[in-house]
SESE-991920 format. One record per atom (N, C-alpha, C): x, y, z; residue in one letter. Coordinates in steps of 0.1 Angstrom, whole numbers, padded with zeros to 4 digits, always signed. Layout:
<recs>
XYZA/...
</recs>
This chain:
<recs>
+0008-0013-0001X/+0000-0002-0001X/+0010+0015+0000X/+0021+0011+0006X/+0029+0024+0008X/+0035+0026-0007X/+0037+0016-0013X/+0044+0015-0027X/+0035+0023-0035X/+0022+0017-0035X/+0013+0027-0043X/+0008+0041-0041X/+0011+0045-0029X/+0008+0059-0024X/+0021+0068-0027X/+0034+0060-0028X/+0045+0066-0034X/+0046+0067-0047X/+0039+0056-0054X/+0042+0061-0069X/+0032+0071-0076X/+0019+0071-0070X/+0011+0081-0070X/+0016+0093-0068X/+0020+0097-0059X/+0026+0111-0054X/+0038+0115-0064X/+0044+0106-0068X/+0058+0109-0078X/+0049+0109-0091X/+0040+0103-0093X/+0033+0107-0109X/+0027+0121-0107X/+0022+0123-0097X/+0014+0137-0096X/+0023+0147-0097X/+0035+0146-0091X/+0043+0157-0089X/+0051+0158-0106X/+0055+0145-0110X/+0059+0148-0125X/+0048+0155-0138X/+0035+0150-0133X/+0025+0156-0143X/+0022+0171-0139X/+0023+0174-0129X/+0022+0189-0124X/+0035+0199-0131X/+0046+0190-0128X/+0059+0197-0136X/+0056+0199-0150X/+0053+0189-0158X/+0051+0190-0171X/+0039+0199-0175X/+0027+0199-0169X/+0017+0211-0171X/+0022+0224-0167X/+0031+0225-0158X/+0037+0240-0154X/+0046+0243-0167X/+0053+0232-0172X/+0061+0236-0185X/+0053+0239-0198X/+0044+0234-0199X/+0035+0234-0213X/+0031+0248-0209X/+0022+0252-0199X/+0015+0262-0196X/+0028+0276-0200X/+0037+0274-0195X/+0049+0283-0193X/+0051+0288-0209X/+0053+0277-0217X/+0056+0276-0231X/+0046+0283-0240X/+0035+0282-0235X/+0025+0286-0244X/+0023+0303-0242X/+0027+0305-0229X/+0025+0317-0227X/+0039+0328-0231X/+0050+0322-0240X/+0060+0325-0247X/+0073+0328-0236X/+0075+0321-0224X/+0084+0322-0214X/+0095+0312-0222X/+0107+0317-0225X/+0117+0312-0231X/+0127+0303-0219X/+0130+0310-0209X/+0137+0304-0199X/+0129+0300-0186X/+0122+0288-0185X/+0117+0285-0175X/+0124+0280-0163X/+0121+0289-0150X/+0129+0285-0139X/+0137+0297-0137X/+0142+0307-0149X/+0151+0317-0147X/+0143+0328-0139X/+0151+0335-0129X/+0143+0343-0119X/+0137+0357-0128X/+0143+0360-0145X/+0135+0369-0151X/+0129+0362-0163X/+0122+0351-0162X/+0117+0343-0171X/+0110+0352-0183X/+0099+0359-0178X/+0092+0367-0185X/+0100+0376-0195X/+0110+0382-0190X/+0118+0391-0194X/+0132+0387-0201X/+0134+0372-0200X/+0147+0369-0203X/+0149+0372-0220X/+0140+0369-0227X/+0142+0370-0242X/+0147+0386-0241X/+0143+0396-0237X/+0145+0410-0240X/+0158+0413-0233X/+0159+0408-0223X/+0174+0411-0217X/+0187+0401-0222X/+0185+0389-0225X/+0196+0383-0225X/+0195+0373-0238X/+0188+0376-0247X/+0186+0369-0260X/+0183+0354-0255X/+0174+0354-0246X/+0168+0340-0241X/+0178+0329-0236X/+0192+0336-0231X/+0200+0328-0223X/+0199+0332-0209X/+0196+0323-0199X/+0196+0321-0186X/+0210+0327-0180X/+0210+0335-0171X/+0224+0337-0164X/+0222+0334-0149X/
</recs>
């Protein structure tokens, strides 16, 4: 039973991470996770510092 709960938790975390990445890419964010992700393409040509 503990294994099933652990697997479900891991799948949920991975699923939410994928959902976040897809949603951010649709918004046009080039560097997901970069502190200035929304402005990154304007400041540094899409490369995170």
